[in-house]
SEVO-103823 format. One record per residue (C-alpha): x, y, z; residue in one letter. Coordinates in nm, 2 decimals, always signed. Example, Ala and Ser with C-alpha at 12.3 -4.5 7.8 and 13.67 -1.06 7.14 Angstrom:
! residues 2
REC       c1       c2       c3   code
REC    +1.23    -0.45    +0.78      A
REC    +1.37    -0.11    +0.71      S
! end
This chain:
! residues 385
REC       c1       c2       c3   code
REC    +0.50    -2.48    -0.72      X
REC    +0.25    -2.30    -0.48      X
REC    -0.06    -2.22    -0.69      X
REC    -0.31    -2.17    -0.39      X
REC    -0.30    -1.92    -0.03      X
REC    -0.48    -1.90    +0.23      X
REC    -0.72    -1.63    +0.28      X
REC    -1.16    -1.49    +0.42      X
REC    -1.35    -1.48    +0.14      X
REC    -1.56    -1.13    +0.18      X
REC    -1.96    -1.13    +0.10      X
REC    -1.86    -0.96    -0.27      X
REC    -1.64    -1.25    -0.40      X
REC    -1.29    -1.05    -0.33      X
REC    -1.02    -1.21    -0.11      X
REC    -0.88    -1.17    +0.25      X
REC    -0.51    -1.23    +0.40      X
REC    -0.57    -1.05    +0.73      X
REC    -0.97    -1.04    +0.87      X
REC    -0.98    -0.69    +1.12      X
REC    -1.21    -0.45    +1.24      X
REC    -1.09    -0.12    +1.09      X
REC    -1.15    +0.18    +1.31      X
REC    -1.21    +0.49    +1.08      X
REC    -1.19    +0.80    +1.23      X
REC    -1.39    +1.04    +0.96      X
REC    -1.22    +1.35    +1.01      X
REC    -0.96    +1.42    +1.26      X
REC    -1.15    +1.53    +1.59      X
REC    -1.29    +1.12    +1.60      X
REC    -0.88    +1.03    +1.62      X
REC    -0.85    +1.03    +2.01      X
REC    -1.15    +0.80    +2.03      X
REC    -1.06    +0.53    +1.75      X
REC    -0.72    +0.58    +1.90      X
REC    -0.87    +0.46    +2.27      X
REC    -1.08    +0.22    +2.07      X
REC    -0.82    +0.03    +1.91      X
REC    -0.56    +0.02    +2.19      X
REC    -0.92    -0.16    +2.40      X
REC    -0.96    -0.42    +2.15      X
REC    -0.76    -0.67    +1.98      X
REC    -0.81    -0.72    +1.63      X
REC    -0.88    -0.34    +1.55      X
REC    -0.73    -0.11    +1.30      X
REC    -0.72    +0.27    +1.33      X
REC    -0.76    +0.44    +1.05      X
REC    -0.70    +0.80    +1.06      X
REC    -0.61    +1.09    +0.92      X
REC    -0.46    +1.45    +1.06      X
REC    -0.81    +1.61    +0.77      X
REC    -1.12    +1.47    +0.70      X
REC    -1.30    +1.84    +0.74      X
REC    -1.27    +2.20    +0.54      X
REC    -1.11    +1.98    +0.23      X
REC    -1.30    +2.11    -0.12      X
REC    -1.34    +1.95    -0.49      X
REC    -1.08    +1.65    -0.59      X
REC    -0.86    +1.65    -0.25      X
REC    -1.22    +1.62    -0.05      X
REC    -1.34    +1.34    -0.35      X
REC    -0.91    +1.18    -0.33      X
REC    -0.96    +1.17    +0.02      X
REC    -1.26    +1.01    +0.04      X
REC    -1.23    +0.77    -0.16      X
REC    -0.88    +0.71    -0.03      X
REC    -1.05    +0.64    +0.38      X
REC    -1.30    +0.41    +0.20      X
REC    -1.04    +0.22    -0.04      X
REC    -0.91    +0.08    +0.30      X
REC    -1.17    +0.04    +0.52      X
REC    -1.35    -0.16    +0.25      X
REC    -1.07    -0.35    +0.15      X
REC    -1.07    -0.73    +0.18      X
REC    -0.83    -0.74    +0.45      X
REC    -1.16    -0.59    +0.64      X
REC    -1.43    -0.82    +0.80      X
REC    -1.64    -0.53    +0.94      X
REC    -1.56    -0.11    +1.01      X
REC    -1.65    +0.07    +1.26      X
REC    -1.68    +0.45    +1.19      X
REC    -1.61    +0.79    +1.44      X
REC    -1.74    +1.13    +1.31      X
REC    -1.82    +1.40    +1.43      X
REC    -2.18    +1.40    +1.31      X
REC    -2.37    +1.06    +1.28      X
REC    -2.49    +1.23    +0.91      X
REC    -2.07    +1.32    +0.81      X
REC    -2.00    +0.97    +0.92      X
REC    -2.35    +0.78    +0.71      X
REC    -2.12    +0.99    +0.43      X
REC    -1.79    +0.82    +0.44      X
REC    -2.03    +0.50    +0.60      X
REC    -2.23    +0.40    +0.23      X
REC    -1.92    +0.40    +0.01      X
REC    -1.77    +0.08    +0.25      X
REC    -2.08    -0.02    +0.27      X
REC    -2.11    -0.12    -0.10      X
REC    -1.84    -0.38    +0.03      X
REC    -2.16    -0.65    +0.14      X
REC    -1.89    -0.58    +0.45      X
REC    -2.11    -0.47    +0.87      X
REC    -2.03    -0.09    +0.90      X
REC    -2.16    +0.04    +1.24      X
REC    -2.18    +0.46    +1.28      X
REC    -2.13    +0.67    +1.60      X
REC    -2.11    +1.07    +1.64      X
REC    -1.92    +1.24    +1.93      X
REC    -2.18    +1.47    +1.91      X
REC    -2.49    +1.26    +1.95      X
REC    -2.29    +1.02    +2.14      X
REC    -2.26    +1.25    +2.42      X
REC    -1.87    +1.36    +2.42      X
REC    -1.55    +1.16    +2.41      X
REC    -1.59    +0.91    +2.70      X
REC    -1.87    +0.76    +2.60      X
REC    -1.82    +0.77    +2.23      X
REC    -1.53    +0.53    +2.35      X
REC    -1.71    +0.34    +2.56      X
REC    -1.98    +0.25    +2.29      X
REC    -1.73    +0.13    +2.03      X
REC    -1.59    -0.13    +2.25      X
REC    -1.87    -0.25    +2.27      X
REC    -1.94    -0.27    +1.89      X
REC    -1.55    -0.36    +1.84      X
REC    -1.57    -0.62    +2.06      X
REC    -1.87    -0.79    +1.88      X
REC    -1.72    -0.69    +1.51      X
REC    -1.44    -0.94    +1.59      X
REC    -1.59    -1.18    +1.76      X
REC    -1.81    -1.25    +1.49      X
REC    -1.51    -1.21    +1.22      X
REC    -1.31    -1.47    +1.43      X
REC    -1.58    -1.73    +1.35      X
REC    -1.48    -1.65    +0.98      X
REC    -1.16    -1.95    +0.85      X
REC    -0.95    -1.91    +0.61      X
REC    -1.04    -2.09    +0.24      X
REC    -0.80    -2.25    -0.08      X
REC    -0.82    -1.95    -0.30      X
REC    -0.62    -1.91    -0.59      X
REC    -0.35    -1.67    -0.69      X
REC    -0.50    -1.50    -1.00      X
REC    -0.70    -1.32    -0.62      X
REC    -0.39    -1.17    -0.53      X
REC    -0.29    -0.74    -0.57      X
REC    +0.02    -0.68    -0.47      X
REC    +0.17    -0.32    -0.46      X
REC    +0.52    -0.32    -0.54      X
REC    +0.70    +0.04    -0.38      X
REC    +1.08    +0.09    -0.29      X
REC    +1.25    +0.29    -0.07      X
REC    +1.63    +0.39    +0.08      X
REC    +1.78    +0.28    -0.29      X
REC    +2.10    +0.21    -0.28      X
REC    +2.36    +0.07    -0.59      X
REC    +2.19    -0.29    -0.46      X
REC    +1.79    -0.20    -0.53      X
REC    +1.89    -0.18    -0.90      X
REC    +2.09    -0.47    -0.88      X
REC    +1.95    -0.74    -0.65      X
REC    +1.64    -0.66    -0.41      X
REC    +1.42    -0.48    -0.72      X
REC    +1.52    -0.67    -1.01      X
REC    +1.43    -1.06    -0.77      X
REC    +1.05    -0.83    -0.66      X
REC    +1.08    -0.81    -1.05      X
REC    +1.09    -1.18    -1.10      X
REC    +0.79    -1.21    -0.85      X
REC    +0.56    -0.98    -1.01      X
REC    +0.61    -1.19    -1.39      X
REC    +0.53    -1.47    -1.18      X
REC    +0.22    -1.37    -1.00      X
REC    +0.08    -1.18    -1.36      X
REC    +0.08    -1.47    -1.50      X
REC    -0.03    -1.70    -1.26      X
REC    -0.34    -1.38    -1.38      X
REC    -0.26    -1.22    -1.07      X
REC    -0.19    -0.83    -1.06      X
REC    +0.08    -0.64    -0.96      X
REC    +0.08    -0.27    -0.81      X
REC    +0.39    -0.04    -0.99      X
REC    +0.33    +0.33    -0.73      X
REC    +0.55    +0.63    -0.78      X
REC    +0.59    +0.79    -1.21      X
REC    +0.81    +1.02    -0.99      X
REC    +1.08    +0.75    -1.00      X
REC    +1.01    +0.65    -1.33      X
REC    +1.17    +0.99    -1.51      X
REC    +1.47    +0.93    -1.71      X
REC    +1.28    +0.52    -1.75      X
REC    +0.90    +0.69    -1.84      X
REC    +0.98    +0.61    -2.18      X
REC    +1.05    +0.23    -2.10      X
REC    +0.73    +0.22    -1.93      X
REC    +0.52    +0.33    -2.18      X
REC    +0.66    +0.17    -2.51      X
REC    +0.48    -0.13    -2.24      X
REC    +0.18    -0.06    -2.24      X
REC    -0.17    -0.27    -2.41      X
REC    -0.33    +0.11    -2.55      X
REC    -0.18    +0.44    -2.60      X
REC    -0.38    +0.59    -2.36      X
REC    -0.28    +0.45    -2.08      X
REC    +0.15    +0.52    -2.26      X
REC    +0.03    +0.84    -2.28      X
REC    -0.13    +0.87    -1.91      X
REC    +0.28    +0.71    -1.82      X
REC    +0.44    +1.01    -1.97      X
REC    +0.18    +1.30    -1.84      X
REC    +0.21    +1.18    -1.51      X
REC    +0.57    +1.19    -1.52      X
REC    +0.56    +1.54    -1.68      X
REC    +0.32    +1.66    -1.34      X
REC    +0.55    +1.54    -1.13      X
REC    +0.80    +1.78    -1.31      X
REC    +0.64    +2.02    -1.36      X
REC    +0.50    +2.08    -1.00      X
REC    +0.82    +2.04    -0.87      X
REC    +0.96    +2.30    -1.12      X
REC    +0.62    +2.53    -0.99      X
REC    +0.78    +2.54    -0.66      X
REC    +1.07    +2.60    -0.75      X
REC    +1.29    +2.23    -0.76      X
REC    +1.42    +2.10    -1.01      X
REC    +1.38    +1.67    -1.05      X
REC    +1.67    +1.62    -1.28      X
REC    +1.90    +1.85    -1.06      X
REC    +1.78    +1.70    -0.67      X
REC    +1.72    +1.33    -0.82      X
REC    +1.90    +1.13    -0.71      X
REC    +1.87    +1.20    -0.33      X
REC    +2.20    +1.37    -0.14      X
REC    +2.09    +0.93    +0.07      X
REC    +2.07    +0.80    -0.22      X
REC    +2.46    +0.88    -0.38      X
REC    +2.58    +0.81    -0.06      X
REC    +2.44    +0.43    -0.13      X
REC    +2.63    +0.44    -0.50      X
REC    +2.37    +0.57    -0.75      X
REC    +2.53    +0.81    -0.99      X
REC    +2.26    +0.92    -1.20      X
REC    +1.87    +0.97    -1.25      X
REC    +1.87    +0.68    -1.50      X
REC    +2.00    +0.48    -1.30      X
REC    +1.77    +0.53    -0.97      X
REC    +1.49    +0.51    -1.22      X
REC    +1.59    +0.17    -1.42      X
REC    +1.63    +0.08    -1.08      X
REC    +1.31    +0.16    -0.95      X
REC    +1.09    +0.03    -1.26      X
REC    +1.28    -0.32    -1.23      X
REC    +1.04    -0.42    -0.94      X
REC    +0.71    -0.42    -1.18      X
REC    +0.86    -0.69    -1.41      X
REC    +0.83    -0.75    -1.71      X
REC    +0.54    -0.78    -1.85      X
REC    +0.27    -0.52    -2.04      X
REC    +0.09    -0.21    -1.88      X
REC    -0.27    -0.30    -1.87      X
REC    -0.42    -0.02    -1.68      X
REC    -0.34    +0.29    -1.50      X
REC    -0.52    +0.42    -1.23      X
REC    -0.51    +0.76    -1.02      X
REC    -0.44    +0.79    -0.66      X
REC    -0.59    +0.49    -0.44      X
REC    -0.88    +0.34    -0.75      X
REC    -0.84    -0.01    -0.78      X
REC    -0.79    -0.13    -1.13      X
REC    -1.02    -0.26    -1.34      X
REC    -0.82    -0.53    -1.50      X
REC    -0.55    -0.78    -1.37      X
REC    -0.29    -0.81    -1.46      X
REC    +0.04    -0.47    -1.41      X
REC    -0.10    -0.25    -1.30      X
REC    +0.04    +0.15    -1.32      X
REC    -0.08    +0.38    -1.01      X
REC    -0.01    +0.74    -0.94      X
REC    +0.12    +0.79    -0.68      X
REC    +0.35    +1.00    -0.48      X
REC    +0.72    +0.88    -0.38      X
REC    +0.72    +0.92    -0.04      X
REC    +0.69    +0.60    +0.11      X
REC    +0.32    +0.62    +0.37      X
REC    +0.17    +0.83    +0.11      X
REC    +0.21    +0.60    -0.21      X
REC    +0.16    +0.26    +0.03      X
REC    -0.16    +0.43    +0.15      X
REC    -0.32    +0.52    -0.19      X
REC    -0.14    +0.09    -0.29      X
REC    -0.39    -0.04    +0.00      X
REC    -0.66    +0.23    -0.06      X
REC    -0.62    +0.00    -0.40      X
REC    -0.72    -0.31    -0.33      X
REC    -0.37    -0.44    -0.23      X
REC    -0.38    -0.73    +0.01      X
REC    -0.03    -0.73    +0.02      X
REC    +0.25    -0.43    -0.01      X
REC    +0.64    -0.56    -0.14      X
REC    +0.93    -0.31    -0.03      X
REC    +1.20    -0.27    -0.13      X
REC    +1.44    -0.09    +0.06      X
REC    +1.88    -0.14    -0.03      X
REC    +2.03    +0.20    +0.28      X
REC    +1.69    +0.06    +0.47      X
REC    +1.35    +0.15    +0.56      X
REC    +1.17    +0.05    +0.85      X
REC    +0.75    +0.19    +0.75      X
REC    +0.49    -0.05    +0.61      X
REC    +0.12    +0.03    +0.53      X
REC    -0.18    +0.03    +0.76      X
REC    -0.42    -0.34    +0.64      X
REC    -0.21    -0.46    +0.38      X
REC    +0.11    -0.64    +0.50      X
REC    +0.39    -0.50    +0.50      X
REC    +0.68    -0.71    +0.30      X
REC    +1.01    -0.55    +0.30      X
REC    +1.31    -0.70    +0.07      X
REC    +1.69    -0.56    +0.06      X
REC    +2.00    -0.67    -0.13      X
REC    +2.22    -0.50    +0.10      X
REC    +2.43    -0.67    +0.31      X
REC    +2.50    -0.40    +0.54      X
REC    +2.12    -0.33    +0.62      X
REC    +2.11    -0.70    +0.67      X
REC    +2.30    -0.70    +0.93      X
REC    +2.19    -0.34    +1.13      X
REC    +1.85    -0.38    +1.01      X
REC    +1.77    -0.73    +1.05      X
REC    +1.47    -0.72    +1.24      X
REC    +1.33    -0.50    +1.00      X
REC    +1.37    -0.68    +0.70      X
REC    +1.16    -1.02    +0.59      X
REC    +1.40    -1.16    +0.25      X
REC    +1.76    -1.07    +0.30      X
REC    +1.85    -1.09    -0.17      X
REC    +2.19    -0.97    -0.10      X
REC    +2.31    -1.32    -0.13      X
REC    +2.27    -1.25    -0.47      X
REC    +2.56    -0.95    -0.44      X
REC    +2.79    -1.20    -0.21      X
REC    +2.78    -1.53    -0.27      X
REC    +2.65    -1.56    -0.60      X
REC    +2.23    -1.68    -0.66      X
REC    +2.07    -1.64    -0.92      X
REC    +1.81    -1.41    -0.93      X
REC    +1.56    -1.66    -1.03      X
REC    +1.65    -1.82    -0.63      X
REC    +1.59    -1.50    -0.49      X
REC    +1.25    -1.48    -0.68      X
REC    +1.13    -1.76    -0.53      X
REC    +1.29    -1.65    -0.19      X
REC    +1.05    -1.33    -0.25      X
REC    +0.74    -1.56    -0.41      X
REC    +0.77    -1.84    -0.15      X
REC    +0.79    -1.56    +0.18      X
REC    +0.46    -1.40    +0.00      X
REC    +0.25    -1.62    -0.06      X
REC    +0.26    -1.76    +0.33      X
REC    +0.23    -1.39    +0.45      X
REC    -0.08    -1.45    +0.24      X
REC    -0.17    -1.79    +0.39      X
REC    -0.11    -1.57    +0.78      X
REC    +0.22    -1.51    +0.79      X
REC    +0.32    -1.19    +1.00      X
REC    +0.54    -0.95    +0.85      X
REC    +0.79    -0.77    +1.07      X
REC    +0.61    -0.39    +1.00      X
REC    +0.27    -0.63    +1.17      X
REC    +0.48    -0.78    +1.49      X
REC    +0.65    -0.44    +1.61      X
REC    +0.36    -0.16    +1.47      X
REC    +0.62    +0.01    +1.21      X
REC    +0.25    +0.14    +0.99      X
REC    +0.11    +0.39    +0.95      X
REC    -0.18    +0.58    +0.71      X
REC    -0.09    +0.88    +0.52      X
REC    -0.39    +1.02    +0.25      X
REC    -0.16    +1.23    -0.01      X
REC    -0.30    +1.66    +0.00      X
REC    -0.36    +1.82    -0.28      X
REC    -0.51    +2.16    -0.14      X
REC    -0.52    +2.42    +0.14      X
REC    -0.81    +2.35    +0.42      X
REC    -1.11    +2.62    +0.41      X
! end
């Protein structure tokens, strides 16, 4: 039984499974420079959002917390922050420096234009990547892993095969002292009472009910009845018949262990074990929140197929649909369709998910990484002013 993986030990004690230099654009007007730098320097990853200016209140705080969480991720060895001015860049850089990672800041106005900032950014990023390349992986216990679990393009095979197989992985990682973050509370609807009953304290049980109710009430406020529009046409075409069927399949990927904590979007867990994070159902937004919350790896279960992965956190794609495994094989990391076609047991399939994730934690690439199917999308809650 594998009980360790090979990771990068960071200054604050956390462990990374990747060793990237993040080029963080603090606001929309420096995104092109961040993308140019990333295209010119191998070993870097661009973190850019269409927003970052004109946001207020909780909306602004969530954006800052999310960007700082991804830039300060344990998979990141160094960070270059780009912003319109040094002052606005330093505001975000200060949050990242708390992790102990090296951080440098460039301001567009102080640099004297986009091209000047790009070239200076290339020089800084090159130095950071060279320094990061000297770091070596070392054996680390599995309890150091935090894995986010996500699903999309769900169908009948999701609830029967891929999500339960991922659930076997989740239970095993929790039993090893690690952390699983279960996302998408809107997908709990009709099964939220089952999760709430597993919460270790009444406050977290209440939060689970409140999160599901908030999504339903917000949808109604905008003229949408979630109970009438779920399952979606895509889910129905894939064979799902009821909201409860979809929800029971969705929660299966979190396993069966007690829920130790419920966190807000992009908020890092304070406890090890099974954690629920309040994320929207849209895959890119949800995975961005998981990565910002410290998930070193994300497992994405898909029935009908979904190719997208998260930035910074390598995303392992699992399917139980033999047709998807055949037609989208280049996007799938673990095919567990033998559960349905050849009588493979969930335990055996879960073991294969386990072996793949441990390999990815030690450096093996995912399909999303190889094909650069990665997208950052920070949730918004209000207009810009």
